N, C-alpha and C positions, 0 to 999 in steps of 0.2 A: 687642756681645753682653752679655747680662745674666749676671752670675754668680749661680748658684743652688746651694743645698745642700738635701738632703733627709734629715731625721733621722727614722728609721723607714721606710726605703726599701723593705723587703721586706714590709711589711704591706699591707693593702688600700688605704689612702690613698696610701702611698708608691708603689705599683704603678700606681694610676691617675694619679698625678702624673707618673711616668715615661712613661706612655703619651702624655700630652699633650706632654711635652718631646720625645720621639722623633719626634713629627709635625712639629716644626719645629727640627731639630737645629742649624741655622745661627744660631738666635737665642739659644742658651744656652751658657754655658761652665760646666760642672758642677764644683763645687768639691769637695764632700764627700757621700758616701753612707754612711749608717749602717744596720746591722741587728742581728739577734740570732743566731739558730741556723742560718738558711737561707743558708749560706755560698755555695752554688752560685749562688743567685739574685743575692746581693750582688755577687759577683765578675763574674757575667755582665753585670749592669747597669752596673757600674763600667767594664768593658771597652767595652760598647756606647756609653756616654756619654762615654768617655775622662775619667773623674773624676780629680781630683788625688789623692784619698785615699779609701780605703774602711775603715770601722771596724766591728768586730763588738763588741757589748757583752760577749760571752763570752770572756774572756781565754784559756780553754783551746783556743778554736777559732782563735787567731791563726796557728798553723802551717798549718792547712788554708787559711785565707784567703791567706797569703803564697804557698803552693803554687798556688792557683787563679789568682793574679795574676802569677805568675812570667813575666818577659819582657815584661810590659805597660808597665812604667815607672810604674805606679800604686802609690802608697805604701799600706802595710797597717798597721793599728794595732788595739788592742783595749782594752776596759775603759772604765769611766765617766769617768776623767780624760781619756782620749784623745778621747772624744766631746765633752766640754766644751771641750777645746782646739780641736777642729775647728769648734766654734760660734763661736770668735773669729776664724776665718779670714774675710777680707773676702769678702762675697757681697751682691748686691743684694736677693735674695729667698730667704728660708729657710723651708722647710716643717717645722713641728714636728708630727710625727705619731708620736712614740714613745709607746707606750702606758703609762699609769700615771704615778705620781709621779716616776719616772725621767726624764721629759721636762721637768721644771721647770728644773733647773739649766742644761741646754743652751739652753733657750729664753730664760732670763735673760741668759745669755752673749751669745746672738745679738743681743738688744736693744741691748746696749751698742755695737753697730756703727752704730746710728742709721739702719738700713735698714728693710726690710719683713719682718715675721714673719707667715707664714700659720699660723694656730693651729688645729690639728686635736686638740691635746692638751687634753681637757676639764679634766684634773686641775690644770693650771697655774692656771687661773682659780678653780677650786673651792678649791684649797689656799691660794693666795696671790694672789687677784685684785688686791687693793689694791697689793701689792708689785709685781706684774708691770706693771700700768698706770702706776704711778709711775716705774718703771724706763724704760718706753717714753717717757714725757713728758720725763724728764731727759735722754734721749739723742736726742730728736727722731725716735724711731722710730715706725713704723706697725704696728699689729696688725690683721690682717684675719681675720675668722672663716671657718673652713672646715667646721665642723659644718653640715650642710644647713640645720637650723633657724635657726641664728644667721646664716648667710649670707643666708637668706631675709628675716629681719628687717632685716638691714643694708641689703639691697636695697630693701625696702619703705620704708625711712626716707630714702632719697636725696631730697634737696630738701625734707624735711619738718622742721619744728622740733620738738624733743623735748617742749616744753611743750604741744603739741597732742595728744600721745599719751595715751590713757586706759588702754589695755590692750595686752598682747602675748600672743598665743596661740601656743604651740608645739604641734605635733602629734606623735602617737606612733602607730606601727602597732599597738601592743599586744602584739607579739611572738608567740612560739609558743603562749602559753597564754591568749590574749585571749578565747577562746570556751570554755575548759574549765570544768567545774563547779568551784567554789572548793574543795570538799571533796576533789577529786582532786590538788590541787597538791602536797600533801605527798609524794605518791608519784611525782612527775615524775622522770624519769631524766635523766642527763647527755646522752645522745643526743637525747632529746626537747627539752631546753632548748637544744641546740646547733643547732637547725634553724629558721632564720627564714623566715617565709612570703613576705617581699618582698625582702630584702636579702641579698647574698652578702658576708658579713663574716667576720672571724676568730671563733674560738670564744668568747673572753671577752666581746667586745662583744655577740655574739648572746645569750649567757646574760644579760648585763646588760639586753638589750632585753626578754627574757622576764620578768625580775623588775622592770623599769622602773627599775632603779637608773641606767641611762644617762639616762633622762628626768629623774630626780631630780637628777642632775648638771647636766643642761642647764638646769633651772630656776634652780639657784644660778648657773650661768654667765651666764644671761640677766641676773640682777640685777647681777652684777659688770660684765659688758661694757657694758651699756647704762645702768647707773646708775639703774634704776627701782625703785620701791617693790615689795617682794615681793607685795603684795596686787594689783598690776597684772599679775602674771604668771599665766596660765592654761595648763592642759594639756588637750588634746582628743584623744580616740582617733579616728584616721582610718585605717581598714584599708588603703586604697588607697596611702597614702604618696606622693601626688602634690601635695597642698597641704602645704608644709613648714612654714609659719608664716603668721600673720595679724597685722597691726597695726591696732588700733582707734583712731580719732581722736575728738576732742571734738565733731565734728560728726555722729557716729554712723556714719561711714564705716568699712568694714573694707577694708584693702588686703591681698590674699592673694598669695603667691608660689606659683605652680603650675608644676610640671615633673616630668620622669620620675624614677624612683627610680634615679638614676645620680650617684655622687659626683663625676664629672668636671665636672658643672655648677658646683658650689660651688668646687671646686678651680680650674677654669678662670676663674671670676669673680675669684678672688683672684690667680691668676697673671698676668691681663691688666689688672687694675684700674689706673686707672678706665675703661679701654675695655672694650667688649664685643667678643668675637671669636667667630667661627664655632666651634662645638664638635661633636664626633662623638657627639651624644646623640640619643635618640629624639625625634621631634616628635609630640606627643600628638594623638590624634584624639578630641576631647572627645565627638563624637557616638557614636563606637564605645564609649567608656567609659561614657557614659550617665548614671551616678550616682556621686556622692561620698557616702560615709557618715560620720557623726559620732556619737560617743557620749561621755558624760562618764566620766572615769576612776573606778574604784572603789577607795578607800583600803583596803578589806578585802583585795581581790585584790592590790593593789599598795601595801603600806605604805611603800615607799621614798619615795613622794611626800610623805606625811605627815612622815616623818623629815627630809626636805630642808627643809620649811618650819620645822621646829624648829631646824635648823641655821642658817637665815638669821636666825631670831629671836635665837639665842644669839650669833651674830657671833664676832669674834675668830679664833682658830685652829680653831673647830669644824669648818670645812670640811676642814681637813687631817686631823682625826680621822675625819670621816665618810668621806673617801676611802680612808684607810689601812684602816679597818675593813671597808669595802666590798670592797677588793682582797683582804684576808685571808679574808674570809667566802667570796669566790668561789673562792679557792684551796682552802678547805675543802670546798666542794661538789664541785669538780672531782676532789679527792682522795678523795671518798666519805666524808668525815667529817661531813658535814651534809646534812640534807634540804633540798630547794629552798626551802621556807618558813622554814627556820631561818636563812637568811642575814640577813634583816632583824632577827631577834632578836639576832644577834651584833652588828650595827651599832648598834642601840638600846642594847644593854648596854654596849658600848664607850664610846659617847658619855656615857652616865650615869657610868660609872667615871671617865672622864678629866675630866669636869666636877667630880667630887667629890674628885679626888686632889690638888688644890692647884696652882693657877696655870698649868697648861699651856695651857688654852684662852685664858686672858687675857694670855699672854705677848706682848711686842711682836713684830709681824710682821716678822721678818728671815728671810733664806733659812736660816740656821743653826737658828733656833727652829722654822721650819716643818718642816725635815728631822728635828730632834730629836723634835718632837711626832709626826711621822709614825712614827718608830721606836718610841716608847712606845706609840702607839695600836695598832700591829701586835702588840706583845707582849700588850697587854690583850685584843686580839681573839682571839688564839690561846687565851688563858685562857678566854675565853667559849665558844670552840669546844669545849674540853674539858668545860666545864659542860654544854653541850648534849648531849655524848656520854654524860654521866652518870658 
């Protein structure tokens, strides 16, 4: 049996991972499950999978978790330290699906085991890609991408030399506002931004899709994971969300990865890698689909893409600043402190402030420096939010 842990078990990626594991329970020994506020789901999954330990990120919810697990023999714990300690528990395959910068430290800890990290946490590569990849190399660990776009690129590259690659195209649905008049975006409501036309995801990632900050993160992630020049990375709006990425080669060929809008494909590929296993996903009827649409992204509608390229050009810890500012701006929008279009203003302002405030972006990339820069950038972003409020 393979030992598996799922960090971020109650989110959409975690739940889809659990769905696959429950279909072959005799193949897996579940070590750790972590979640945040959904204690009922966390406890139910821990019981179903007979996990060794369940951890909530919210220390105030530990009594509720203990009560929900009473009599099961499953350990209960809470807090960031407990989550990081769980990442050190031996496991053959670890899903990193905690949302935000909070997923970085557990992912780093998991890599020290020298096993396989299935990476769905974009922020790890955006904030500290160099550090994450070096840690994997040092410990002989493998990182497998779980974002649908990067899994698609990874699969398209199987058997292909990187020196033959000319371009990598990652696709984007365009989110909730892809067809809105640009002048209407400032008035977009939280409910409108929280409704995705193609995917069933959590609120934060759905809003990030509408603003294209998720795609901006994925552009940076592509550069870090595959080691390509930023100029080789392109973004293409593809409303059907069925072509997840394309790789262009030096002979003019384009290799496209086509599949249903179902995260179990990318998760299953990482779970069973290097084998391909039967997955419970839709089989596409291309004749019924008929047409795939494509369009170029508009930097006026989606300034996040432009900012991402500025971050890659700046280098250093600019990615950590970008992510912290993006997360803080999203908090501001959800709380009603910002208009939808002001999120990008906050991110750009924070990057400018941190670049001018002396040494933070150019600091050596260590976990402590990344986390310290993240903290300072969040403070700067809240100041930028206050400025937007007037």
